[in-house]
N, C-alpha and C positions, 0 to 999 in steps of 0.2 A: 116833143122837140128832141130830147136825147135819143129816143127810140128811132126817130127818123135819121138822125146823124149816124147812129150805129148801123142802121140798115144801109145807108149810102156808103159808109166805109167798107162794109162787107161786100157790097156789089162791086165797088171800085177795086177792092182787093182781089176778088175773083176774076174780074176782067184782066187786070194787070198780071195776075198769076198765070192765067192761061196764055197770055202773050209771051211771058218770060219762058214758060216751059216749052212753048213751040219754037223759041229761038235759041234756047240754051244748047251749047255743044256738049258732047260727052265729056264729063269731067275726067274720066280715065285717060283720055287722049291728051289732055292739057296739063294735068297735074305733074309737076316736077318730082314730087315725093314718090308718086306711084311709078313713074318712069325709072327712078333711081333704085328701086327695091330689087335686089338681085334674086335669082332663083335659089331656092334652098333656104336654109336657116338664116335669119337676119339678126337675131339677138339671143342672148342667154339670160333668163330671168330665174333667179333662185335655182340655178343648175338645170333648168328645163329650156330646151331650145324652142324658139318661136319661129315657125316657118313663114315664108313670104305671104301665103294666102291668108293666114290668120292675122298677120300684121296689117295687110291691106284692108281686110274686113273691119278691123278695129279702127283704122285710120279713117275710112269712109264713114263709119258709124259716128265717130267723133265730129267729123265735118258736118254731118246731118244734124247732130245734136246742137252744135254751135249755130247752125243756120236757123233752127227752130227757136232757139233761145233769143237770137237777135230779132226774129220776126215777132215773137211774143212781146219783147220789150218795146219794139217799135209800135205795135198795135196798142199796147198799154199807154204809151206816151200820147198817141193820137186820140185815143178815147177819153183820156183824162184831161185833155185841154179843150 
């Protein structure tokens, strides 16, 4: 019974995931933070200048990490109920 439920959750997740990926706009074109980052250095950390590309890469990486954390927590909640 539990294996069947896990299988169905996985199948539904894959189907929904494919639909979302196909409809998702490019994040870079919508994100206010990415639009607001100026060219050149954007911050100074411990005396070292952080350039725009490094900041954008870190920001996008953190957004991806957050999305995966939320997905993991949601799946955990679904599977444990």
